[in-house]
N, C-alpha and C positions, 0 to 999 in steps of 0.2 A: 372401387375407387376410394382413395383417401379423402375423407371429408373434413378432417380436423383442421385447425389453424396451421398455416404454413408461411414461412418467410419467402418462399419462391414459387409463385404460380408458374406452371410448366405447360408449354404448348408442344404437342407432338407433331412433327412435320410428316404428313402423310395421312391417308384415310383408308389404307388397306388392312388386311388381317394382321400384318406384322406391327402396324401402328397400334392396333388394339393390344397386342402382346406387350409392346414397349410401355404403353400406358399402364397396363396391369403391373408390370415390374416396377415402374417408377412410382406407382402408388404406395409401394412398400418401402421406399427410400426416405428416411427421415429428412426433414427440411424442404420437401417438395410437395406440391399439391397439383395434380393434373387438372388443368383448367380448360382444355379443349384441344382440337385438332386443326391442322392447317392444310388447305388444298391449294394446288397450283396448276391443275390441269383442267378440271371440269368445275366451272363456277356454280353450276346447278347443285352440286353437292352441298353447297353452303346454305341451301334451303332445308337441309336435313340436320339431324343430330347423330352422333355416334357414341354408343355407350352412355347415352343420356347427356352428352356434352356437346357444346356448339362446334360446328365446323366453320372456320374462318378462311376467307380468301387471303392469299399471301400479301397482296398489295394493300390490304386493309389493316395490317397488324402494326403499322408504324406507331400508332398512338399507344400501343401496349409495350413498346420497347423499353421504357423506363422502369416498368414494374414486373415484366414477365421474362422468362427464360425459354429457350427452345432446345429440342434435341430431335435428331432425325429418327423417324420410325420406318426406315426403308433399308432393305438389305442390298439393293443394287449398288454397285461401285460407282454408278453415275449420280449418286445423290448429291454430289457437289453442286449440281445445277440448282437444287432446291436450297441448299445451305447458302449459296451465293445470293439468292433472292432475299433470304432472311437477313443475311449479314448487311445487305444494302440498306435495310430500313433501320439498322442500328440495334437489332435485338441481340443480346448476349446468348451464348450457348452454354448449357449446363453439361457437366461431366457426371454421368450417373453410374453409380456402383451399387449393385444390389447387396443387401446385407449379408447374404449367404456366400458372396464371392470373397476370395482372399487375394488382396493386392499388396505386394510388398511395399513397405514404406520407402524403399529405395527406387521404386518404379516411377516413371514420369509418364503422365497421361495428358494428351493434348485436349483442347477444348472440344466439346461435343461427343466425347467417347461414351459408349454405352457398354458396361460390363455386366452381363446377365448373371442369373442365379447359378451358383455352383462353379463359376469360372475361377481359374487360378492364374495369377500374374506373378511370376517369380522375380527374384532379385535383379535389379538394374535393367529391367525391361524398359523400353521407350516405345510408347504408342503415339502415333501422330494424331492429326485432327480427325474427328468424326470416324474413328475406328469402332466397328461393331463386333464385340466378342460375345457370341451367343452362349447359351446355357451349357455348362460343363466343359467349355473349351479351356485349354491349358497352353500357356506361353512360357517357355523355358528361359532360364536366366540369361542376361546380357543379349537378349534378342531385340531387334528393332523392327517395328511394324510401321509402314508408311501410311500416309493420309488416305482415308476413305477405303481402307481394307475391310473386308467382311470375313469373319471366322465362323463357320457354321457350328452347330451343336457338336460337342465331342471332339473337335479338332485338337490335335496334339502337336505342338511345335517345340522341337528340341532347343537346347541352349545355343547361344552364340550365332543365331541365325539372322538373316537380313531379308525381310519381306518388303519389297518396293511398293509404291503407292498403287492403290486401286486394284489390288489382288483379291480374288475371291477364292476362298477355301471351302469346299463342300463338306457336308456332314461326315464326321469321322475321319477326315483326311489326317495323315501322319506325315510330319516333316522331320527328318532326323537331324541331329546336331550339325551345326556349321554349314547349313545350306542357304543359298541365296535364290530368291524367286524374283524374276523381273517384273517390271511394272505392267499392269493390266492383264496379267495372266490369270487363268482359271485352273484350279486344282479340283478335279472331280471328287465326288463323294467316295470315301473309302480308299482313296489313292494312297500309295506309300511312296513318298518322295525321298530318294536316296542320293540324288545328284542335283547340282544346280539346274534351275529352270530359266530359260531366256525370257525376255519380255514378249508380251502379246502372243502367248501360245496357250492352248488347252492341253492339260495332261490328265490321263486317267490310268487306273490299273495299279498292280503291285508286282514289280516296281512300276512307277509311273512312266508313261511314255507319251510323246507328243502326238496328238491326233488332229489338232487344228493349229493353223498359224495365222498371223495378221488379224487377231481378234482385238476387241476394245473393251476388255473386262466383261462384266455380266450385270 
């Protein structure tokens, strides 16, 4: 964990293994200092520490809203529930870009985005709020990613795409150019998406095919 002086103490929303990973990545981002974790499901966790840092209950962080920032440490596309609780107490959200990622200066990133190590965000990409781009993922030029989407490690999205809100793309999934994926759909690990995907479905395989309908993200 980064221990030096920082202008922005950072709280990680979540206490699972991914939250630990996000804290590790954020500790290498200049201008931030990881100050603790936030729990919203099991208050007993707040009697413990995680990675030597305190675990705070979500309703108790209002007093820190003027001095601290937050970022989600959850991969689920339902993390909006947690971010809404944090937003309600007035805490701002940080946009975290790891130093080894490459983000085009023409890209636009919404609040609360997390761009992990080795990720590539190409020209004129637009990321919505609280988008999680995991390590080594690539987003092609002029592609739009909706709020609360999760891109697993090694995901490769071609140019001119449209990924709607709360879509989950598993490890190594490939989405070719000019593809649209509907809201709350799930693309399985290693899938090859060569045609548009409707909302609320799960697709797997190469080429990707629908295996479940009427789902609600992941």
